[in-house]
C-alpha positions as CSV (number, residue, x, y, z in Angstrom):
1,X,0.7,4.9,-7.8
2,X,-2.2,5.3,-11.0
3,X,-1.3,7.3,-13.7
4,X,-4.9,8.0,-14.4
5,X,-7.4,10.6,-11.4
6,X,-9.9,7.7,-12.1
7,X,-10.9,5.3,-9.3
8,X,-7.8,2.4,-9.1
9,X,-8.2,-1.1,-9.7
10,X,-8.9,-4.1,-7.1
11,X,-5.5,-3.4,-5.3
12,X,-6.2,-6.4,-2.9
13,X,-7.0,-8.6,-6.2
14,X,-4.7,-7.0,-9.2
15,X,-1.9,-5.7,-7.0
16,X,0.8,-8.7,-8.4
17,X,3.4,-5.9,-7.9
18,X,2.9,-6.9,-4.4
19,X,3.1,-10.3,-3.6
20,X,1.7,-9.9,0.4
21,X,-0.8,-7.5,0.6
22,X,-3.9,-6.0,2.9
23,X,-6.6,-4.3,3.0
24,X,-8.2,-2.7,6.2
25,X,-11.0,-0.3,7.3
26,X,-9.7,2.9,9.6
27,X,-12.7,4.6,10.4
28,X,-14.6,3.2,7.4
29,X,-12.0,4.1,5.2
30,X,-10.2,1.3,2.9
31,X,-7.2,1.1,3.1
32,X,-4.8,-0.8,1.5
33,X,-1.3,-2.2,2.1
34,X,1.6,-3.5,-0.1
35,X,5.2,-4.8,0.0
36,X,7.6,-5.4,-2.6
37,X,9.3,-8.2,-3.0
38,X,12.6,-6.7,-1.0
39,X,10.4,-5.3,1.2
40,X,8.9,-1.8,0.1
41,X,5.8,-1.0,1.1
42,X,3.2,1.1,-0.7
43,X,0.0,2.8,1.5
44,X,-3.0,3.2,-0.1
45,X,-5.2,5.5,1.6
46,X,-8.6,5.0,-0.9
47,X,-8.3,7.1,-3.4
48,X,-6.0,10.1,-2.3
49,X,-3.5,10.2,-0.1
50,X,-1.3,7.2,-1.7
51,X,2.5,6.8,-0.2
52,X,5.1,4.8,-1.4
53,X,8.5,3.8,-0.2
54,X,12.1,2.2,-0.7
55,X,13.2,-0.8,1.2
56,X,14.9,1.6,3.6
57,X,11.2,2.4,5.0
58,X,12.2,6.2,3.2
59,X,9.2,8.5,1.4
60,X,10.0,8.3,-2.3
61,X,6.5,9.2,-4.0
62,X,2.9,10.3,-3.0
63,X,-0.2,11.2,-4.5
64,X,-2.2,13.7,-2.3
65,X,-5.1,16.0,-2.3
66,X,-4.6,15.4,-6.2
67,X,-1.0,16.4,-6.3
68,X,1.6,13.9,-7.4
69,X,5.0,14.4,-5.9
70,X,8.2,12.5,-5.7
71,X,11.4,12.1,-4.1
72,X,14.4,14.2,-5.7
73,X,17.5,14.9,-3.2
74,X,15.7,13.5,-0.5
75,X,13.1,16.5,-0.8
76,X,9.7,16.0,-2.7
77,X,9.4,17.9,-5.7
78,X,5.8,18.4,-7.1
79,X,5.2,16.7,-11.1
80,X,3.1,18.4,-12.9
81,X,2.1,18.0,-16.1
82,X,2.8,21.2,-18.9
83,X,-0.3,22.3,-20.2
84,X,1.4,22.2,-23.7
85,X,1.4,18.4,-23.2
86,X,-2.2,17.6,-22.1
87,X,-3.2,16.8,-25.3
88,X,-0.1,14.1,-26.6
89,X,0.2,11.3,-26.4
90,X,0.7,8.9,-23.0
91,X,4.1,7.9,-25.0
92,X,5.3,12.0,-25.1
93,X,4.1,12.6,-22.1
94,X,6.5,14.8,-19.8
95,X,6.5,16.0,-16.4
96,X,7.6,19.3,-14.6
97,X,9.2,19.5,-11.4
98,X,8.7,22.2,-9.1
99,X,10.3,22.1,-5.5
100,X,7.6,22.0,-2.4
101,X,8.8,24.6,1.0
102,X,10.1,22.9,3.9
103,X,6.4,23.2,5.5
104,X,4.3,21.8,2.9
105,X,7.3,18.4,3.6
106,X,6.7,18.6,6.6
107,X,2.8,18.6,6.0
108,X,3.3,16.3,4.1
109,X,5.1,14.0,6.8
110,X,2.9,14.8,9.5
111,X,-0.7,13.8,7.5
112,X,1.4,10.3,6.5
113,X,2.4,10.3,10.2
114,X,-1.5,10.2,10.9
115,X,-2.2,7.5,8.9
116,X,0.3,5.5,10.5
117,X,-0.8,5.9,14.1
118,X,-3.9,5.0,13.0
119,X,-3.0,2.1,10.8
120,X,-0.9,0.9,14.1
121,X,-3.9,1.8,16.3
122,X,-6.3,-0.1,13.9
123,X,-3.9,-3.0,13.7
124,X,-3.4,-3.3,17.6
125,X,-6.8,-3.0,18.4
126,X,-7.2,-6.0,15.7
127,X,-4.6,-8.4,18.0
128,X,-5.8,-7.6,21.2
129,X,-9.5,-8.6,20.3
130,X,-8.2,-11.7,18.7
131,X,-10.6,-10.4,15.7
132,X,-8.5,-10.1,12.4
133,X,-12.3,-10.4,10.8
134,X,-11.9,-6.4,9.2
135,X,-8.1,-7.4,7.5
136,X,-8.5,-9.4,4.1
137,X,-5.0,-10.0,3.5
138,X,-2.4,-11.8,0.2
139,X,0.7,-13.6,0.4
140,X,0.6,-13.5,4.7
141,X,-2.7,-14.9,7.3
142,X,-4.2,-11.8,8.9
143,X,-1.6,-12.0,12.2
144,X,1.4,-12.7,9.6
145,X,0.4,-9.4,8.0
146,X,-0.7,-7.3,11.3
147,X,2.5,-7.7,12.9
148,X,4.3,-6.9,9.2
149,X,2.8,-4.1,9.1
150,X,3.2,-3.1,12.6
151,X,7.1,-4.0,12.2
152,X,7.9,-1.8,9.7
153,X,5.5,1.4,11.1
154,X,8.3,0.6,14.3
155,X,11.1,0.7,11.8
156,X,9.4,3.8,10.2
157,X,9.2,6.0,13.3
158,X,13.3,5.9,13.1
159,X,14.0,7.0,10.0
160,X,11.0,9.1,9.0
161,X,13.0,10.9,5.9
162,X,12.7,10.9,2.1
163,X,14.7,9.0,0.1
164,X,16.9,10.0,-2.6
165,X,15.4,8.8,-5.7
166,X,12.1,8.0,-6.4
167,X,12.6,4.6,-7.4
168,X,12.0,1.4,-5.7
């Protein structure tokens, strides 16, 4: 996840931590999906939201509505920068955690579910049409990538959980 709030680099070109990655357009929105070496998926829905998962399809990090969250004991907690560290150097950056409500967590998971449904429907239509032209990939062919993402979404529907910790 980008540490700065300005636009990210071109993740399809530069996302080397994700050896298999692809870009598609969902209702004119640029969506980048990548798989890390152990299969952990990252989903970049344009600049916001961003969802990152562990190898068991559990949510581990989120950037949504300009807010950073991480998994902690199977719940999401908000990360915020204390006022006194705003002007400090990056090496000394401290982030504080604060719990979010179960309603807020449910709303985030619902938004994630909606994003995944749209991706699945877009990929299904591409496969049905036999036209993966709207899908750019690195590390896999467009049909292989579409199958892998759709399989991952099916697996996610079985867990739909939050990881115990934020690390990959």
